[in-house]
BADOPA-746632 format. One line per field, with one value per residue (C-alpha): residue number from 1; residue in one letter; x, y, z. Coordinates in Angstrom, 3 decimals. Layout:
BADOPA-746632
k: [NUM,...]
r: [a,...]
X: [X,...]
Y: [Y,...]
Z: [Z,...]
end
This chain:
BADOPA-746632
k: [1,2,3,4,5,6,7,8,9,10,11,12,13,14,15,16,17,18,19,20,21,22,23,24,25,26,27,28,29,30,31,32,33,34,35,36,37,38,39,40,41,42,43,44,45,46,47,48,49,50,51,52,53,54,55,56,57,58,59,60,61,62,63,64,65,66,67,68,69,70,71,72,73,74,75,76,77,78,79,80,81,82,83,84,85,86,87,88,89,90,91,92,93,94,95,96,97,98,99,100,101,102,103,104,105,106,107,108,109,110,111,112,113,114,115,116,117,118,119,120,121,122,123,124,125,126,127,128,129,130,131,132,133,134,135,136,137,138,139,140,141,142,143,144,145,146,147,148,149,150,151,152,153,154,155,156,157,158,159,160,161,162,163,164,165,166,167,168,169,170,171,172,173,174,175,176,177,178,179,180,181,182,183,184,185,186,187,188,189,190,191,192,193,194,195,196,197,198,199,200,201,202,203,204,205,206,207,208,209,210,211,212,213,214,215,216,217,218,219,220,221,222,223,224,225,226,227,228,229,230,231,232,233,234,235,236,237,238]
r: [m,k,a,d,i,l,a,i,g,a,h,p,d,d,v,e,l,s,c,s,g,t,i,a,k,e,i,s,a,g,k,k,v,v,i,i,d,l,t,k,g,e,l,g,t,r,g,s,e,k,i,r,e,l,e,s,k,k,a,g,e,i,l,k,i,s,d,r,k,n,l,g,l,k,d,g,f,f,h,n,s,d,e,n,k,i,k,l,v,r,l,i,r,f,y,k,p,k,i,v,l,c,n,s,i,n,d,r,h,p,d,h,g,r,a,s,k,l,v,v,e,s,c,f,l,s,g,l,k,k,i,s,t,k,f,d,d,l,t,q,q,i,w,k,p,l,n,i,y,h,y,v,q,w,n,l,e,i,p,d,f,i,v,d,i,s,d,f,m,d,i,k,l,k,s,v,q,c,y,s,s,q,f,y,d,p,e,s,k,e,p,k,t,p,i,s,t,q,n,f,l,k,s,i,k,y,r,s,a,n,f,g,r,i,i,g,a,d,y,g,e,g,f,v,a,n,r,k,p,a,v,a,s,i,s,d,l,i]
X: [0.000,1.275,0.427,0.910,1.273,2.410,1.373,3.197,2.469,4.002,0.494,-2.995,-4.487,-1.177,-1.984,-5.621,-4.750,-2.002,-2.569,-5.940,-7.252,-4.386,-4.975,-8.695,-7.926,-5.449,-7.821,-10.589,-8.196,-7.782,-4.598,-4.069,-3.079,-1.908,-1.466,1.090,0.847,4.148,2.613,-0.821,-0.792,-1.015,0.461,-2.311,-3.834,-7.379,-9.030,-7.290,-5.281,-8.405,-10.435,-7.688,-7.648,-11.385,-11.124,-8.304,-10.273,-13.298,-11.136,-9.568,-13.010,-14.020,-10.861,-11.313,-7.696,-6.540,-4.937,-3.735,-1.051,0.171,3.830,3.308,6.377,6.541,4.738,7.045,10.054,10.648,14.128,15.633,17.084,18.244,15.274,12.701,14.254,14.082,10.413,9.680,11.872,9.792,6.607,8.155,9.305,5.919,3.800,6.325,5.053,6.081,5.552,5.968,4.315,5.588,5.874,7.435,11.206,10.927,7.788,6.362,5.975,9.421,7.971,7.270,10.889,12.072,9.456,10.538,14.163,13.169,11.125,13.777,16.522,14.287,13.395,17.096,17.917,15.008,16.909,20.111,20.643,22.826,20.065,18.018,14.458,11.614,7.854,5.695,8.844,9.364,12.606,11.850,13.215,14.696,12.449,13.250,10.365,10.620,10.334,9.418,7.232,6.941,3.497,3.170,2.000,1.994,4.869,4.122,6.820,7.324,6.182,7.961,4.587,0.895,-1.802,-5.227,-7.716,-10.693,-13.023,-11.889,-11.916,-15.171,-13.677,-10.587,-12.726,-14.834,-11.713,-10.321,-13.618,-13.402,-10.840,-13.460,-11.565,-8.686,-10.317,-12.693,-15.765,-17.497,-19.101,-15.836,-14.663,-11.121,-8.112,-7.550,-4.627,-3.143,-5.141,-8.417,-9.120,-11.773,-9.107,-7.099,-10.185,-10.899,-7.253,-7.564,-9.817,-8.270,-4.727,-5.915,-7.666,-4.402,-2.495,-5.286,-5.035,-1.359,-2.143,-5.430,-7.628,-10.123,-8.077,-4.644,-2.120,1.569,4.529,8.298,10.160,12.981,14.499,13.561,10.889,11.637,9.255,9.562,8.436,8.000,4.517,3.609,3.758,0.639]
Y: [0.000,3.438,6.658,10.225,11.436,9.606,11.474,10.288,11.172,10.139,9.627,9.043,12.569,14.338,14.272,15.300,18.241,19.550,18.776,17.082,20.059,19.691,15.937,16.372,18.912,16.607,13.640,15.724,16.355,12.600,12.007,8.896,9.570,7.051,7.802,6.058,6.422,5.528,4.720,3.858,6.839,4.464,6.969,9.474,10.599,10.332,7.471,4.204,2.495,0.748,3.949,5.763,2.944,3.288,7.071,6.985,4.581,6.884,9.930,8.113,7.327,10.978,12.042,9.209,8.115,5.048,3.230,3.637,1.714,1.774,0.909,0.013,1.835,2.565,5.798,8.203,5.895,5.008,5.627,6.552,3.040,0.906,-1.403,1.399,3.031,-0.236,-0.649,2.748,2.219,-0.845,1.216,4.078,1.627,-0.093,3.046,4.972,8.461,11.554,13.671,12.837,14.905,14.517,16.012,19.352,19.382,20.777,20.758,20.593,16.810,15.164,12.387,14.914,15.943,12.333,11.268,14.066,12.922,9.268,10.068,12.257,9.679,6.805,8.650,9.119,5.470,4.339,5.685,3.739,0.724,-1.189,-1.303,-4.386,-4.786,-7.183,-6.789,-9.940,-11.887,-9.748,-7.786,-4.086,-1.477,1.744,4.799,8.429,10.880,14.189,16.172,16.062,18.735,19.219,20.334,22.963,21.635,23.104,25.528,28.302,27.617,30.085,28.134,28.061,27.891,27.799,25.700,27.296,24.895,27.270,24.782,21.902,23.383,21.618,18.236,19.013,19.790,16.653,14.477,16.101,15.705,11.942,11.945,12.888,11.086,13.542,16.937,19.250,17.594,19.416,16.139,14.196,13.034,12.322,14.473,17.713,17.914,20.735,19.487,18.846,22.509,24.475,26.947,24.235,23.031,26.592,27.067,24.508,26.910,30.249,29.094,27.923,31.275,33.056,31.054,31.877,35.578,35.571,34.329,36.190,33.137,32.066,29.132,27.632,25.050,25.832,23.625,23.756,22.180,19.742,20.866,24.179,23.544,24.396,25.895,25.736,29.344,32.292,32.555,29.322,31.196,32.920]
Z: [0.000,-0.916,0.915,-0.239,3.334,6.461,9.611,12.727,16.345,19.645,21.085,19.746,19.336,18.519,14.820,15.247,17.481,15.234,11.566,11.026,9.051,6.591,6.417,5.748,3.026,1.284,1.490,-0.074,-2.969,-3.505,-1.505,0.612,4.215,6.830,10.542,12.749,16.521,18.165,21.572,22.933,25.275,28.207,30.665,30.087,33.402,32.075,30.230,29.437,26.726,25.412,25.383,23.458,20.916,20.292,20.155,17.598,15.410,15.441,14.657,11.707,10.328,10.537,8.703,6.145,6.371,4.426,7.352,10.929,12.798,16.384,16.841,20.514,21.824,25.559,26.373,28.188,27.949,24.291,22.960,19.640,19.564,16.643,17.197,17.141,14.098,12.168,13.158,11.688,8.614,7.751,7.768,5.791,3.135,3.158,2.713,0.560,1.497,-0.419,2.689,6.371,9.095,12.649,16.128,17.017,17.360,20.906,23.022,26.545,26.456,26.168,24.000,21.261,20.786,20.973,18.436,16.124,16.178,15.781,12.683,11.061,11.559,10.431,7.220,6.508,7.225,5.049,2.052,2.722,0.495,2.953,5.567,4.746,6.002,5.375,5.636,5.610,4.643,1.545,1.160,0.980,-1.389,-0.077,0.189,0.893,1.513,-0.309,2.907,6.592,8.156,11.921,13.025,15.756,19.143,22.681,22.168,19.717,17.135,14.288,11.218,7.876,6.158,7.030,5.372,4.912,6.552,6.620,4.891,7.109,10.602,11.453,10.542,12.605,15.651,15.180,15.016,18.174,20.015,19.466,22.296,24.862,27.634,27.312,26.980,28.813,30.269,33.143,34.216,34.434,37.866,36.656,37.648,35.783,33.390,31.262,28.257,30.088,30.765,28.956,27.855,26.103,24.223,23.105,22.133,19.334,17.498,18.441,17.651,14.234,13.836,14.632,12.030,9.601,10.456,9.478,5.955,5.501,6.018,8.665,9.968,9.384,10.591,10.856,9.974,10.355,7.440,8.132,4.837,3.244,0.604,-3.015,-5.541,-9.313,-9.695,-7.374,-8.862,-7.044,-3.745,-2.454]
end
């Protein structure tokens, strides 16, 4: 199976919170998008591993993604190890994405920065001929994505570019709301967390509105490019 875009997050809901508007927009244009969650989010204060699994499945259905995998790495404690890089290389070579979206380079949650580095290094290794991998007992061919884009998360990074998601903000919010165990619920008896506040839930929309303001749109999502993007003509820029 080949994907146009591989969106990778350290935890289920990372992708939805940060770049689901962009994903929905690309899917509406006929692109195939696959999401990979590195962990099951089992250390989350609220909810449970099983609940997060059901929530991520529902969110994927709303976004109409082509596939979703969970790598089952240890939440909070995974390392940028040889073993984990090979696990990810196998999936990169299997899906053959042109573009990879992944966590912020630096962020409040330490898993986000580690995930970012793991993805970048795995994408590089995926293009090396002398690294041999198999998937379902079949030897894989090398694959090198065209570029890696880090989506903006908790920290307000200065983006290299912003995608206009004005027509897809509703879908973004619906996909985020699938993770009801994690976010604001006045009836919940579970402990409060930084992401369970009403302010955080509102921030999903007003931060997207701020990115939109910068580019003259209603809503946007910002990205930091691992390698500076190239354009064939200056006229391609808007």
